[in-house]
N, C-alpha and C positions, 0 to 999 in steps of 0.2 A: 703817236709822234715818234720820228725815228732820227736818230743822229748819228753820224760816223765822223769822227774828227781827229786832228792831230793833238790837240790841247784838251784831252779828256777830263782832267780835273776841273777846269774852268767851265767846261760844257757840263759836267756833272753839276756844278754849282748852280748854273743856270736853270738846271732841269729839276731842281730840289722841290719836292712836293706836287710835281706835276702829275696828273692822273695819266696812265697809259704810256709810261716811259719806256723807251727801247734803247739799248746801249750796244753798240759792237766794241769789243775788246779783242785784240789779236792775242792769242795765247802763246807763251814761248815753250813756245814750246810743251813638300812631303806631308801628306795627310795623317792624322792621329785621330783618336776617339773624339776629340774636342775641335779639329779643323777639318776642312774638306777643299781640295782644289777644284775650283769650278771654272768654267769659262764666261766671259760676258762679251761675246761677240769678237769680231775681228780687231786687229789693232786699230786704235783711232788715231786719225790725223789730226794731231795737236797743233798744226800750223794754221788751221782754219779758224776763222774767227768765231766768237760765241756771242749770240744775241741774247740779250735779257729783257724782258717785259714784265711790268709789274703795274699795280693800281698807283704805287706811290714810292717816290725815292727822296731820301734824306742823306744829306753829305755832311760830313763832321771833318773838314779840312785839317783842323788841329790835331785830330786823331787819326788822320790818313784812313778813312773808313767811309764807305757809302753802304746804306742800306736800302734793300728794295723790300717793298712789303705788299701784301694782298695779291693773291694769284700769280705768283712768280713763275715765270716759266723761262728757261734758259735752253738754247740750242746750239750744238755744235757738230756740224754735219749730222751723221746718223744718232747721235747720242742727245737725249734729251734729259732735262730736269725740271721737276715741278715741286714747288714748296710754299709754305706760307711766308717765310722771310728768307733774304739772302743778303748775307753780308759780305762785302767786298774789301779786302784789306789790300792797300798799296802802300809802295815806298815813295817817298819824295824824291825827286831829281833835283839835288843841288847844282847840277852843272847848268841848268836853264831856268828862265823865271817861269815858263810854264811846261811841266812834265808831259811827256808826250806818250802815246800808247800805239806807235808804229812798230810792227813786225814784232821780233821777239823781245825788244826792249821796253815792254808794255808798263813796268813798274807794278803789276798786279802781282801779288805774292800767294794769295789764298782767298779761296771762295768758301763761305760756310753757309749751308741751307739748314733751315730747322722748321719742324711742323709739317706733318703728314708728307715726308719727302717721299718722291718717287723718281727713279732713274730707269730709263728704258731706251733700247734701240730697235731695229727691225724684229729681233727674235726673242729678246728676254726682258724681264722687267724685275727692278728690286725695289722694295719699300722699306722705310726705316724711319728712325726718328731725327736722325743728324746725319748729314753728308758733309765732308770736308775735301775741297780740290785743293792739293798741293800743286801750284804751278811749276815751280821748280823741279819737283821731283816726277811730274806727271802722273799723279796718282790721286785716287780717290778712296776715302776711308768713310763707309757708313756704319753707323751704330745705332744700337737700340734693338727693338724686336724686329730683325731684318727677315725679310721673305724673299726670295729669288725664285721667279716662275720662267719656265719655257714651256709654252703650250699647256699641256695639263700636268706637267711634272713640276714640282715644287721643293725647295730647301729652306730650311729655317735655322736661324742661329743669331747671334748678336753682333757679330762685325764682320762686315765684307769689305775686302782689301782688292781694289782694282787697279792694275798695273797699265796705264794708257800706253806705256811703250810697247808692251807685249801684246796685250788683250787677254792676259791670264787674270784670274781672280782666285781669292781664297776666301772661303766662309769659315768663321771659327764659333764655337758655342760658348757658353757662359750662362750667366744668370739671365733668365729669359721667361716671358709669360707665353711665349710661343712654341718653346722647344723645351725638353728636358734639361735641367741644369748641367752645365759643361759638356753638353752633347748637340752635334749638328743633326737635324732630323730632315730625312728626305721623303717624298711620297713620289713614285713613279707609276704612271699608268702603262700597263702592257699595251702593246701593239693590238688593234681590233682586227 
């Protein structure tokens, strides 16, 4: 099922609990021993819509929250996200009876993905426990046992910060099961 509409809150409410939900939302838009600047592809066009599909959708109007669960996939241009659960936090629009998601006035403020989170584009992939999209800042913060891979090369740490405005990323170390505490770990394959 695919839905693209102007009054997304009422549409989400109608779709609550439906299997195979799909939603289009317009988005508004120095290294040390414990961190490393890394690239995560080219600058992302944050004006393109993001499509979310899942097995189930629950909407909590009083909390301004929509929760997608089960095989969640989110796509925005070249950027892809997969997780077990995705929470969509939005602001109520008190100027209208039905808030809209047109253009950059989408009222969506944050997306939080949890459970086996993967983010990738055409050249790189990041895995972690939690990823948070801040739509106003146009940034993604992935935490947990983060692994960033590009081809045969990989970097490991605990926090990956992706600036969607510039395409620059930073990987930080800390307590982790995949890297030594407080350090970022990289494995680079020499050219054949």
